[in-house]
mmCIF file of the C-alpha atoms, coordinates in Angstrom:
data_MODEL
# 
_entry.id   MODEL 
# 
loop_
_atom_site.group_PDB 
_atom_site.id 
_atom_site.type_symbol 
_atom_site.label_atom_id 
_atom_site.label_alt_id 
_atom_site.label_comp_id 
_atom_site.label_asym_id 
_atom_site.label_entity_id 
_atom_site.label_seq_id 
_atom_site.pdbx_PDB_ins_code 
_atom_site.Cartn_x 
_atom_site.Cartn_y 
_atom_site.Cartn_z 
_atom_site.occupancy 
_atom_site.B_iso_or_equiv 
_atom_site.pdbx_formal_charge 
_atom_site.auth_seq_id 
_atom_site.auth_comp_id 
_atom_site.auth_asym_id 
_atom_site.auth_atom_id 
_atom_site.pdbx_PDB_model_num 
ATOM 1   C CA . MET A 1 1   ? 112.584 123.837 134.687 1.00 0.00 ? 1   MET A CA 1 
ATOM 2   C CA . SER A 1 2   ? 111.798 120.157 134.363 1.00 0.00 ? 2   SER A CA 1 
ATOM 3   C CA . LEU A 1 3   ? 109.577 118.069 136.640 1.00 0.00 ? 3   LEU A CA 1 
ATOM 4   C CA . ASN A 1 4   ? 108.733 114.384 136.268 1.00 0.00 ? 4   ASN A CA 1 
ATOM 5   C CA . VAL A 1 5   ? 106.364 112.724 138.747 1.00 0.00 ? 5   VAL A CA 1 
ATOM 6   C CA . LEU A 1 6   ? 105.639 109.001 138.518 1.00 0.00 ? 6   LEU A CA 1 
ATOM 7   C CA . ASP A 1 7   ? 102.703 109.015 140.968 1.00 0.00 ? 7   ASP A CA 1 
ATOM 8   C CA . ALA A 1 8   ? 100.918 112.365 140.981 1.00 0.00 ? 8   ALA A CA 1 
ATOM 9   C CA . GLY A 1 9   ? 98.392  111.166 143.561 1.00 0.00 ? 9   GLY A CA 1 
ATOM 10  C CA . ARG A 1 10  ? 101.076 110.593 146.173 1.00 0.00 ? 10  ARG A CA 1 
ATOM 11  C CA . PHE A 1 11  ? 102.842 113.800 145.139 1.00 0.00 ? 11  PHE A CA 1 
ATOM 12  C CA . LEU A 1 12  ? 99.714  115.899 145.773 1.00 0.00 ? 12  LEU A CA 1 
ATOM 13  C CA . ALA A 1 13  ? 99.111  114.130 149.089 1.00 0.00 ? 13  ALA A CA 1 
ATOM 14  C CA . ARG A 1 14  ? 102.532 115.258 150.310 1.00 0.00 ? 14  ARG A CA 1 
ATOM 15  C CA . PHE A 1 15  ? 101.553 118.860 149.626 1.00 0.00 ? 15  PHE A CA 1 
ATOM 16  C CA . GLY A 1 16  ? 98.297  118.664 151.571 1.00 0.00 ? 16  GLY A CA 1 
ATOM 17  C CA . TYR A 1 17  ? 95.890  117.381 148.897 1.00 0.00 ? 17  TYR A CA 1 
ATOM 18  C CA . PRO A 1 18  ? 95.174  113.741 149.802 1.00 0.00 ? 18  PRO A CA 1 
ATOM 19  C CA . ASP A 1 19  ? 92.428  111.808 148.009 1.00 0.00 ? 19  ASP A CA 1 
ATOM 20  C CA . THR A 1 20  ? 92.546  114.268 145.115 1.00 0.00 ? 20  THR A CA 1 
ATOM 21  C CA . LEU A 1 21  ? 94.092  112.179 142.359 1.00 0.00 ? 21  LEU A CA 1 
ATOM 22  C CA . LYS A 1 22  ? 94.648  108.448 141.980 1.00 0.00 ? 22  LYS A CA 1 
ATOM 23  C CA . ARG A 1 23  ? 97.902  107.428 140.317 1.00 0.00 ? 23  ARG A CA 1 
ATOM 24  C CA . GLY A 1 24  ? 98.890  109.352 137.188 1.00 0.00 ? 24  GLY A CA 1 
ATOM 25  C CA . SER A 1 25  ? 102.305 110.381 135.865 1.00 0.00 ? 25  SER A CA 1 
ATOM 26  C CA . VAL A 1 26  ? 103.091 114.045 135.202 1.00 0.00 ? 26  VAL A CA 1 
ATOM 27  C CA . ASP A 1 27  ? 105.717 115.708 133.020 1.00 0.00 ? 27  ASP A CA 1 
ATOM 28  C CA . ILE A 1 28  ? 106.215 119.498 133.129 1.00 0.00 ? 28  ILE A CA 1 
ATOM 29  C CA . GLN A 1 29  ? 108.740 121.360 130.977 1.00 0.00 ? 29  GLN A CA 1 
ATOM 30  C CA . GLY A 1 30  ? 109.267 125.101 130.649 1.00 0.00 ? 30  GLY A CA 1 
ATOM 31  C CA . ASN A 1 31  ? 110.227 128.139 132.656 1.00 0.00 ? 31  ASN A CA 1 
ATOM 32  C CA . ALA A 1 32  ? 108.730 130.052 135.554 1.00 0.00 ? 32  ALA A CA 1 
ATOM 33  C CA . THR A 1 33  ? 109.925 133.120 137.447 1.00 0.00 ? 33  THR A CA 1 
ATOM 34  C CA . TRP A 1 34  ? 108.800 135.214 140.389 1.00 0.00 ? 34  TRP A CA 1 
ATOM 35  C CA . THR A 1 35  ? 110.086 138.256 142.231 1.00 0.00 ? 35  THR A CA 1 
ATOM 36  C CA . GLY A 1 36  ? 112.750 137.558 144.856 1.00 0.00 ? 36  GLY A CA 1 
ATOM 37  C CA . SER A 1 37  ? 114.616 134.414 145.842 1.00 0.00 ? 37  SER A CA 1 
ATOM 38  C CA . PRO A 1 38  ? 113.352 130.831 145.445 1.00 0.00 ? 38  PRO A CA 1 
ATOM 39  C CA . ALA A 1 39  ? 112.145 131.049 149.050 1.00 0.00 ? 39  ALA A CA 1 
ATOM 40  C CA . ASP A 1 40  ? 110.015 134.095 148.126 1.00 0.00 ? 40  ASP A CA 1 
ATOM 41  C CA . PHE A 1 41  ? 107.727 132.133 145.791 1.00 0.00 ? 41  PHE A CA 1 
ATOM 42  C CA . SER A 1 42  ? 104.474 134.014 145.225 1.00 0.00 ? 42  SER A CA 1 
ATOM 43  C CA . PHE A 1 43  ? 101.562 133.404 142.855 1.00 0.00 ? 43  PHE A CA 1 
ATOM 44  C CA . ALA A 1 44  ? 101.063 137.173 142.701 1.00 0.00 ? 44  ALA A CA 1 
ATOM 45  C CA . THR A 1 45  ? 104.302 137.606 140.728 1.00 0.00 ? 45  THR A CA 1 
ATOM 46  C CA . LEU A 1 46  ? 104.493 134.190 139.047 1.00 0.00 ? 46  LEU A CA 1 
ATOM 47  C CA . ALA A 1 47  ? 105.146 134.297 135.293 1.00 0.00 ? 47  ALA A CA 1 
ATOM 48  C CA . GLY A 1 48  ? 106.314 131.908 132.582 1.00 0.00 ? 48  GLY A CA 1 
ATOM 49  C CA . GLN A 1 49  ? 105.229 129.165 130.203 1.00 0.00 ? 49  GLN A CA 1 
ATOM 50  C CA . LEU A 1 50  ? 104.909 125.447 130.900 1.00 0.00 ? 50  LEU A CA 1 
ATOM 51  C CA . ASP A 1 51  ? 104.178 122.411 128.751 1.00 0.00 ? 51  ASP A CA 1 
ATOM 52  C CA . PHE A 1 52  ? 102.083 120.068 130.882 1.00 0.00 ? 52  PHE A CA 1 
ATOM 53  C CA . LYS A 1 53  ? 101.356 116.384 130.269 1.00 0.00 ? 53  LYS A CA 1 
ATOM 54  C CA . ALA A 1 54  ? 99.712  113.782 132.506 1.00 0.00 ? 54  ALA A CA 1 
ATOM 55  C CA . ARG A 1 55  ? 98.835  110.157 131.853 1.00 0.00 ? 55  ARG A CA 1 
ATOM 56  C CA . GLY A 1 56  ? 96.951  107.276 133.421 1.00 0.00 ? 56  GLY A CA 1 
ATOM 57  C CA . GLY A 1 57  ? 95.204  108.816 136.426 1.00 0.00 ? 57  GLY A CA 1 
ATOM 58  C CA . GLN A 1 58  ? 91.797  109.539 137.894 1.00 0.00 ? 58  GLN A CA 1 
ATOM 59  C CA . PHE A 1 59  ? 90.357  112.569 139.638 1.00 0.00 ? 59  PHE A CA 1 
ATOM 60  C CA . LEU A 1 60  ? 88.695  111.338 142.811 1.00 0.00 ? 60  LEU A CA 1 
ATOM 61  C CA . LYS A 1 61  ? 85.351  112.575 144.102 1.00 0.00 ? 61  LYS A CA 1 
ATOM 62  C CA . LEU A 1 62  ? 86.470  115.756 145.826 1.00 0.00 ? 62  LEU A CA 1 
ATOM 63  C CA . GLU A 1 63  ? 85.015  117.239 148.968 1.00 0.00 ? 63  GLU A CA 1 
ATOM 64  C CA . PRO A 1 64  ? 84.409  121.026 149.124 1.00 0.00 ? 64  PRO A CA 1 
ATOM 65  C CA . GLY A 1 65  ? 87.557  122.930 149.943 1.00 0.00 ? 65  GLY A CA 1 
ATOM 66  C CA . VAL A 1 66  ? 89.959  120.177 148.869 1.00 0.00 ? 66  VAL A CA 1 
ATOM 67  C CA . GLY A 1 67  ? 91.773  120.736 145.607 1.00 0.00 ? 67  GLY A CA 1 
ATOM 68  C CA . LYS A 1 68  ? 89.203  123.345 144.563 1.00 0.00 ? 68  LYS A CA 1 
ATOM 69  C CA . LEU A 1 69  ? 90.651  124.027 141.142 1.00 0.00 ? 69  LEU A CA 1 
ATOM 70  C CA . LEU A 1 70  ? 91.055  120.308 140.479 1.00 0.00 ? 70  LEU A CA 1 
ATOM 71  C CA . GLY A 1 71  ? 87.385  120.009 141.388 1.00 0.00 ? 71  GLY A CA 1 
ATOM 72  C CA . VAL A 1 72  ? 86.569  122.311 138.482 1.00 0.00 ? 72  VAL A CA 1 
ATOM 73  C CA . LEU A 1 73  ? 88.849  120.426 136.098 1.00 0.00 ? 73  LEU A CA 1 
ATOM 74  C CA . SER A 1 74  ? 87.417  117.048 137.130 1.00 0.00 ? 74  SER A CA 1 
ATOM 75  C CA . LEU A 1 75  ? 84.026  118.371 135.976 1.00 0.00 ? 75  LEU A CA 1 
ATOM 76  C CA . GLN A 1 76  ? 82.141  117.341 139.113 1.00 0.00 ? 76  GLN A CA 1 
ATOM 77  C CA . SER A 1 77  ? 80.346  120.691 139.154 1.00 0.00 ? 77  SER A CA 1 
ATOM 78  C CA . LEU A 1 78  ? 78.665  120.015 135.804 1.00 0.00 ? 78  LEU A CA 1 
ATOM 79  C CA . PRO A 1 79  ? 76.105  117.300 136.643 1.00 0.00 ? 79  PRO A CA 1 
ATOM 80  C CA . ARG A 1 80  ? 74.542  119.365 139.444 1.00 0.00 ? 80  ARG A CA 1 
ATOM 81  C CA . ARG A 1 81  ? 73.977  122.361 137.184 1.00 0.00 ? 81  ARG A CA 1 
ATOM 82  C CA . LEU A 1 82  ? 73.052  121.070 133.748 1.00 0.00 ? 82  LEU A CA 1 
ATOM 83  C CA . ASN A 1 83  ? 70.039  119.397 132.245 1.00 0.00 ? 83  ASN A CA 1 
ATOM 84  C CA . PHE A 1 84  ? 72.259  117.645 129.681 1.00 0.00 ? 84  PHE A CA 1 
ATOM 85  C CA . ASP A 1 85  ? 73.182  114.805 132.001 1.00 0.00 ? 85  ASP A CA 1 
ATOM 86  C CA . PHE A 1 86  ? 76.809  113.626 132.130 1.00 0.00 ? 86  PHE A CA 1 
ATOM 87  C CA . ARG A 1 87  ? 76.287  112.219 135.638 1.00 0.00 ? 87  ARG A CA 1 
ATOM 88  C CA . ASP A 1 88  ? 77.359  108.690 134.705 1.00 0.00 ? 88  ASP A CA 1 
ATOM 89  C CA . ILE A 1 89  ? 80.600  110.044 133.232 1.00 0.00 ? 89  ILE A CA 1 
ATOM 90  C CA . PHE A 1 90  ? 81.785  112.519 135.856 1.00 0.00 ? 90  PHE A CA 1 
ATOM 91  C CA . ASN A 1 91  ? 79.920  112.053 139.133 1.00 0.00 ? 91  ASN A CA 1 
ATOM 92  C CA . GLU A 1 92  ? 82.467  109.734 140.738 1.00 0.00 ? 92  GLU A CA 1 
ATOM 93  C CA . GLY A 1 93  ? 85.542  111.385 139.246 1.00 0.00 ? 93  GLY A CA 1 
ATOM 94  C CA . TYR A 1 94  ? 87.004  111.512 135.763 1.00 0.00 ? 94  TYR A CA 1 
ATOM 95  C CA . ALA A 1 95  ? 89.459  108.777 134.746 1.00 0.00 ? 95  ALA A CA 1 
ATOM 96  C CA . PHE A 1 96  ? 91.847  110.039 132.083 1.00 0.00 ? 96  PHE A CA 1 
ATOM 97  C CA . ASP A 1 97  ? 94.262  108.435 129.676 1.00 0.00 ? 97  ASP A CA 1 
ATOM 98  C CA . GLU A 1 98  ? 96.007  111.701 128.858 1.00 0.00 ? 98  GLU A CA 1 
ATOM 99  C CA . ILE A 1 99  ? 95.943  115.398 129.722 1.00 0.00 ? 99  ILE A CA 1 
ATOM 100 C CA . GLY A 1 100 ? 97.962  117.971 127.812 1.00 0.00 ? 100 GLY A CA 1 
ATOM 101 C CA . ALA A 1 101 ? 98.221  121.749 127.697 1.00 0.00 ? 101 ALA A CA 1 
ATOM 102 C CA . THR A 1 102 ? 100.487 124.697 127.110 1.00 0.00 ? 102 THR A CA 1 
ATOM 103 C CA . LEU A 1 103 ? 100.111 126.965 130.143 1.00 0.00 ? 103 LEU A CA 1 
ATOM 104 C CA . ARG A 1 104 ? 101.035 130.645 130.015 1.00 0.00 ? 104 ARG A CA 1 
ATOM 105 C CA . ILE A 1 105 ? 101.302 132.368 133.388 1.00 0.00 ? 105 ILE A CA 1 
ATOM 106 C CA . ALA A 1 106 ? 101.247 136.096 134.167 1.00 0.00 ? 106 ALA A CA 1 
ATOM 107 C CA . ARG A 1 107 ? 100.915 137.579 137.688 1.00 0.00 ? 107 ARG A CA 1 
ATOM 108 C CA . GLY A 1 108 ? 99.386  134.383 139.028 1.00 0.00 ? 108 GLY A CA 1 
ATOM 109 C CA . VAL A 1 109 ? 96.839  133.980 136.222 1.00 0.00 ? 109 VAL A CA 1 
ATOM 110 C CA . VAL A 1 110 ? 97.145  130.804 134.130 1.00 0.00 ? 110 VAL A CA 1 
ATOM 111 C CA . TYR A 1 111 ? 96.002  130.902 130.494 1.00 0.00 ? 111 TYR A CA 1 
ATOM 112 C CA . SER A 1 112 ? 95.605  128.066 128.000 1.00 0.00 ? 112 SER A CA 1 
ATOM 113 C CA . ASP A 1 113 ? 93.927  127.691 124.625 1.00 0.00 ? 113 ASP A CA 1 
ATOM 114 C CA . ASP A 1 114 ? 94.718  124.001 124.142 1.00 0.00 ? 114 ASP A CA 1 
ATOM 115 C CA . PHE A 1 115 ? 93.873  122.220 127.413 1.00 0.00 ? 115 PHE A CA 1 
ATOM 116 C CA . ARG A 1 116 ? 92.626  118.743 126.511 1.00 0.00 ? 116 ARG A CA 1 
ATOM 117 C CA . MET A 1 117 ? 91.719  115.611 128.437 1.00 0.00 ? 117 MET A CA 1 
ATOM 118 C CA . ARG A 1 118 ? 91.192  112.181 126.921 1.00 0.00 ? 118 ARG A CA 1 
ATOM 119 C CA . GLY A 1 119 ? 89.660  109.278 128.792 1.00 0.00 ? 119 GLY A CA 1 
ATOM 120 C CA . PRO A 1 120 ? 87.664  106.084 128.356 1.00 0.00 ? 120 PRO A CA 1 
ATOM 121 C CA . SER A 1 121 ? 84.372  107.900 128.997 1.00 0.00 ? 121 SER A CA 1 
ATOM 122 C CA . ALA A 1 122 ? 84.825  111.291 127.334 1.00 0.00 ? 122 ALA A CA 1 
ATOM 123 C CA . LYS A 1 123 ? 87.069  113.813 125.643 1.00 0.00 ? 123 LYS A CA 1 
ATOM 124 C CA . VAL A 1 124 ? 87.188  117.323 127.080 1.00 0.00 ? 124 VAL A CA 1 
ATOM 125 C CA . ASN A 1 125 ? 88.694  120.451 125.516 1.00 0.00 ? 125 ASN A CA 1 
ATOM 126 C CA . MET A 1 126 ? 89.072  123.690 127.465 1.00 0.00 ? 126 MET A CA 1 
ATOM 127 C CA . SER A 1 127 ? 90.409  127.170 126.887 1.00 0.00 ? 127 SER A CA 1 
ATOM 128 C CA . GLY A 1 128 ? 90.466  130.232 129.097 1.00 0.00 ? 128 GLY A CA 1 
ATOM 129 C CA . LEU A 1 129 ? 92.039  131.239 132.378 1.00 0.00 ? 129 LEU A CA 1 
ATOM 130 C CA . ALA A 1 130 ? 92.353  130.301 136.038 1.00 0.00 ? 130 ALA A CA 1 
ATOM 131 C CA . ASP A 1 131 ? 93.189  133.104 138.483 1.00 0.00 ? 131 ASP A CA 1 
ATOM 132 C CA . ILE A 1 132 ? 95.099  131.483 141.346 1.00 0.00 ? 132 ILE A CA 1 
ATOM 133 C CA . ASN A 1 133 ? 95.112  134.615 143.509 1.00 0.00 ? 133 ASN A CA 1 
ATOM 134 C CA . GLN A 1 134 ? 91.361  135.216 143.186 1.00 0.00 ? 134 GLN A CA 1 
ATOM 135 C CA . GLU A 1 135 ? 90.493  131.482 143.046 1.00 0.00 ? 135 GLU A CA 1 
ATOM 136 C CA . SER A 1 136 ? 88.291  132.005 140.002 1.00 0.00 ? 136 SER A CA 1 
ATOM 137 C CA . VAL A 1 137 ? 88.010  130.657 136.460 1.00 0.00 ? 137 VAL A CA 1 
ATOM 138 C CA . GLN A 1 138 ? 86.789  131.774 133.059 1.00 0.00 ? 138 GLN A CA 1 
ATOM 139 C CA . LEU A 1 139 ? 86.695  128.701 130.837 1.00 0.00 ? 139 LEU A CA 1 
ATOM 140 C CA . ARG A 1 140 ? 85.064  127.551 127.661 1.00 0.00 ? 140 ARG A CA 1 
ATOM 141 C CA . MET A 1 141 ? 84.636  123.795 127.749 1.00 0.00 ? 141 MET A CA 1 
ATOM 142 C CA . LYS A 1 142 ? 83.651  121.202 125.172 1.00 0.00 ? 142 LYS A CA 1 
ATOM 143 C CA . VAL A 1 143 ? 82.578  117.757 126.403 1.00 0.00 ? 143 VAL A CA 1 
ATOM 144 C CA . ILE A 1 144 ? 82.452  114.883 123.912 1.00 0.00 ? 144 ILE A CA 1 
ATOM 145 C CA . PRO A 1 145 ? 81.124  111.589 125.331 1.00 0.00 ? 145 PRO A CA 1 
ATOM 146 C CA . LYS A 1 146 ? 83.202  108.786 123.879 1.00 0.00 ? 146 LYS A CA 1 
ATOM 147 C CA . LEU A 1 147 ? 81.497  106.385 121.495 1.00 0.00 ? 147 LEU A CA 1 
ATOM 148 C CA . SER A 1 148 ? 81.608  102.780 122.627 1.00 0.00 ? 148 SER A CA 1 
ATOM 149 C CA . GLU A 1 149 ? 82.865  100.042 120.356 1.00 0.00 ? 149 GLU A CA 1 
ATOM 150 C CA . GLY A 1 150 ? 80.327  97.836  122.104 1.00 0.00 ? 150 GLY A CA 1 
ATOM 151 C CA . ILE A 1 151 ? 78.026  98.727  119.210 1.00 0.00 ? 151 ILE A CA 1 
ATOM 152 C CA . ALA A 1 152 ? 80.121  96.444  117.023 1.00 0.00 ? 152 ALA A CA 1 
ATOM 153 C CA . VAL A 1 153 ? 80.000  93.668  119.620 1.00 0.00 ? 153 VAL A CA 1 
ATOM 154 C CA . ALA A 1 154 ? 76.220  93.918  119.738 1.00 0.00 ? 154 ALA A CA 1 
ATOM 155 C CA . GLY A 1 155 ? 76.106  93.753  115.951 1.00 0.00 ? 155 GLY A CA 1 
ATOM 156 C CA . ALA A 1 156 ? 78.186  90.595  115.955 1.00 0.00 ? 156 ALA A CA 1 
ATOM 157 C CA . LEU A 1 157 ? 75.897  88.949  118.497 1.00 0.00 ? 157 LEU A CA 1 
ATOM 158 C CA . ILE A 1 158 ? 72.750  89.844  116.578 1.00 0.00 ? 158 ILE A CA 1 
ATOM 159 C CA . GLY A 1 159 ? 73.792  89.552  112.945 1.00 0.00 ? 159 GLY A CA 1 
ATOM 160 C CA . GLY A 1 160 ? 77.029  87.598  113.013 1.00 0.00 ? 160 GLY A CA 1 
ATOM 161 C CA . PRO A 1 161 ? 80.702  88.626  112.592 1.00 0.00 ? 161 PRO A CA 1 
ATOM 162 C CA . LEU A 1 162 ? 80.166  90.429  109.279 1.00 0.00 ? 162 LEU A CA 1 
ATOM 163 C CA . ALA A 1 163 ? 77.474  92.607  110.828 1.00 0.00 ? 163 ALA A CA 1 
ATOM 164 C CA . GLY A 1 164 ? 79.846  93.409  113.678 1.00 0.00 ? 164 GLY A CA 1 
ATOM 165 C CA . VAL A 1 165 ? 82.630  94.370  111.275 1.00 0.00 ? 165 VAL A CA 1 
ATOM 166 C CA . GLY A 1 166 ? 80.197  96.536  109.307 1.00 0.00 ? 166 GLY A CA 1 
ATOM 167 C CA . ALA A 1 167 ? 79.001  98.301  112.449 1.00 0.00 ? 167 ALA A CA 1 
ATOM 168 C CA . LEU A 1 168 ? 82.573  98.966  113.554 1.00 0.00 ? 168 LEU A CA 1 
ATOM 169 C CA . ALA A 1 169 ? 83.566  100.307 110.125 1.00 0.00 ? 169 ALA A CA 1 
ATOM 170 C CA . ALA A 1 170 ? 80.521  102.576 110.017 1.00 0.00 ? 170 ALA A CA 1 
ATOM 171 C CA . GLN A 1 171 ? 81.245  103.823 113.508 1.00 0.00 ? 171 GLN A CA 1 
ATOM 172 C CA . LYS A 1 172 ? 84.843  104.700 112.604 1.00 0.00 ? 172 LYS A CA 1 
ATOM 173 C CA . LEU A 1 173 ? 83.690  106.454 109.434 1.00 0.00 ? 173 LEU A CA 1 
ATOM 174 C CA . LEU A 1 174 ? 80.993  108.455 111.200 1.00 0.00 ? 174 LEU A CA 1 
ATOM 175 C CA . ARG A 1 175 ? 82.877  109.068 114.451 1.00 0.00 ? 175 ARG A CA 1 
ATOM 176 C CA . ASP A 1 176 ? 83.834  112.721 113.875 1.00 0.00 ? 176 ASP A CA 1 
ATOM 177 C CA . PRO A 1 177 ? 80.466  114.035 112.604 1.00 0.00 ? 177 PRO A CA 1 
ATOM 178 C CA . PHE A 1 178 ? 78.532  111.996 115.173 1.00 0.00 ? 178 PHE A CA 1 
ATOM 179 C CA . GLU A 1 179 ? 80.764  113.145 118.025 1.00 0.00 ? 179 GLU A CA 1 
ATOM 180 C CA . GLU A 1 180 ? 80.097  116.706 116.910 1.00 0.00 ? 180 GLU A CA 1 
ATOM 181 C CA . VAL A 1 181 ? 76.368  116.053 117.203 1.00 0.00 ? 181 VAL A CA 1 
ATOM 182 C CA . ILE A 1 182 ? 76.529  114.599 120.722 1.00 0.00 ? 182 ILE A CA 1 
ATOM 183 C CA . SER A 1 183 ? 79.134  117.056 122.045 1.00 0.00 ? 183 SER A CA 1 
ATOM 184 C CA . GLN A 1 184 ? 78.183  120.055 124.141 1.00 0.00 ? 184 GLN A CA 1 
ATOM 185 C CA . GLU A 1 185 ? 79.941  123.323 124.999 1.00 0.00 ? 185 GLU A CA 1 
ATOM 186 C CA . TYR A 1 186 ? 79.763  125.329 128.216 1.00 0.00 ? 186 TYR A CA 1 
ATOM 187 C CA . MET A 1 187 ? 81.036  128.557 129.737 1.00 0.00 ? 187 MET A CA 1 
ATOM 188 C CA . VAL A 1 188 ? 82.321  128.090 133.283 1.00 0.00 ? 188 VAL A CA 1 
ATOM 189 C CA . ILE A 1 189 ? 82.822  131.414 135.079 1.00 0.00 ? 189 ILE A CA 1 
ATOM 190 C CA . GLY A 1 190 ? 83.244  132.354 138.717 1.00 0.00 ? 190 GLY A CA 1 
ATOM 191 C CA . PRO A 1 191 ? 84.738  131.049 141.989 1.00 0.00 ? 191 PRO A CA 1 
ATOM 192 C CA . TRP A 1 192 ? 86.342  127.628 142.011 1.00 0.00 ? 192 TRP A CA 1 
ATOM 193 C CA . LEU A 1 193 ? 83.854  126.291 144.550 1.00 0.00 ? 193 LEU A CA 1 
ATOM 194 C CA . THR A 1 194 ? 80.673  127.653 142.960 1.00 0.00 ? 194 THR A CA 1 
ATOM 195 C CA . PRO A 1 195 ? 81.255  128.516 139.295 1.00 0.00 ? 195 PRO A CA 1 
ATOM 196 C CA . ASP A 1 196 ? 78.382  129.570 137.079 1.00 0.00 ? 196 ASP A CA 1 
ATOM 197 C CA . VAL A 1 197 ? 77.986  126.982 134.309 1.00 0.00 ? 197 VAL A CA 1 
ATOM 198 C CA . LYS A 1 198 ? 76.056  127.874 131.159 1.00 0.00 ? 198 LYS A CA 1 
ATOM 199 C CA . ARG A 1 199 ? 75.306  125.579 128.257 1.00 0.00 ? 199 ARG A CA 1 
ATOM 200 C CA . LEU A 1 200 ? 76.136  127.187 124.917 1.00 0.00 ? 200 LEU A CA 1 
ATOM 201 C CA . PRO A 1 201 ? 74.246  126.808 121.645 1.00 0.00 ? 201 PRO A CA 1 
ATOM 202 C CA . LYS A 1 202 ? 75.811  124.604 118.997 1.00 0.00 ? 202 LYS A CA 1 
ATOM 203 C CA . THR A 1 203 ? 78.495  126.340 116.931 1.00 0.00 ? 203 THR A CA 1 
ATOM 204 C CA . ARG A 1 204 ? 81.004  125.221 114.346 1.00 0.00 ? 204 ARG A CA 1 
ATOM 205 C CA . GLY A 1 205 ? 84.733  125.443 114.831 1.00 0.00 ? 205 GLY A CA 1 
ATOM 206 C CA . ASN A 1 206 ? 87.159  124.895 117.663 1.00 0.00 ? 206 ASN A CA 1 
ATOM 207 C CA . THR A 1 207 ? 86.618  125.680 121.303 1.00 0.00 ? 207 THR A CA 1 
ATOM 208 C CA . GLU A 1 208 ? 87.659  129.279 121.893 1.00 0.00 ? 208 GLU A CA 1 
ATOM 209 C CA . SER A 1 209 ? 87.677  131.365 125.021 1.00 0.00 ? 209 SER A CA 1 
ATOM 210 C CA . GLN A 1 210 ? 86.536  134.920 125.492 1.00 0.00 ? 210 GLN A CA 1 
ATOM 211 C CA . ALA A 1 211 ? 89.325  135.454 128.049 1.00 0.00 ? 211 ALA A CA 1 
ATOM 212 C CA . THR A 1 212 ? 92.184  137.701 126.971 1.00 0.00 ? 212 THR A CA 1 
ATOM 213 C CA . GLU A 1 213 ? 95.753  137.825 128.187 1.00 0.00 ? 213 GLU A CA 1 
ATOM 214 C CA . PRO A 1 214 ? 97.311  141.037 129.450 1.00 0.00 ? 214 PRO A CA 1 
# 
């Protein structure tokens, strides 16, 4: 199957999810099957693998019961539950430059170990599963607030152009280790509306999920 959507916000509105996403293009490639005819579509028997990409959109501030899974993915549940405050990043909805993932589906459960979102305010990596039938998730999530190149601008204002160039060069050089320091990982488990969010201790390595596929 192949699906290309130029305005994902309007597309979701047509299917009963208005005010969920603003703009955004979506490209989906892969295969999906279910028991019966096309008219017998059912998440309970849905299976397949999809390559998903989205660009240039923004999750809107969702009300309870509207786009519940998208509410989890837009990270609006995090600021209410965590003492590590990302409120300024996610409270009004997450604007993204790009989202990408390989999605594996079995009996209505969606698995991914490479779900990633990139935006002007943060980078987010996720792995785990979303059970569409049970409306629940088991995700491991890594949030990396994006470093601002305004540091270099400030350096130029204070110490002149050379200071600004030096600050920018140092920032580029130190970006990866510094981002690792300011990043934070979480486990998100439970119903889409009220997941349990736990902050994890710092560990080395990539984001990995404890969820297993059947």
